[in-house]
C-alpha positions, 0 to 999 in steps of 0.5 A: 352690454353686460360683460362678466368674467367667471372662473369655472372649475371642472372635474378633471375627468370632465375637462374636455366635455365642459370645454366643448359645452362652454364653447357652444353657449352664445356670448361665452368665450374661454380665455385661459384654461389650466390642466387641473380644470380651471377656466377663465371665461367671459360672458357677454349679454344684452341684459342682466337676466341673460347674464344670470341665466347663462351663469346659472346654466354654466354653474349647473352644467354636468362636470362643473364643480363650481363657477364664481363670478369675479367681475361684472360691468354694464357698458351702454351702447352709445348709438342707443343713447343718442 
């Protein structure tokens, strides 16, 4: 399991639509938002490739000025390792 946190900065006029689109992406959760369009978001995926793809999708989203990854961690699945 890959767990990443990112800061997404949306254009002020696009905050509601960016929020809606973020909420529709599998594995993405919004944890906090500011009135000026900054979102604290986590991405949970199974592979590094899925994490990168999801991050790119967010960064290229209409209304997003920037997305910056601030944390990434890989946690193994104990049941898969046994």
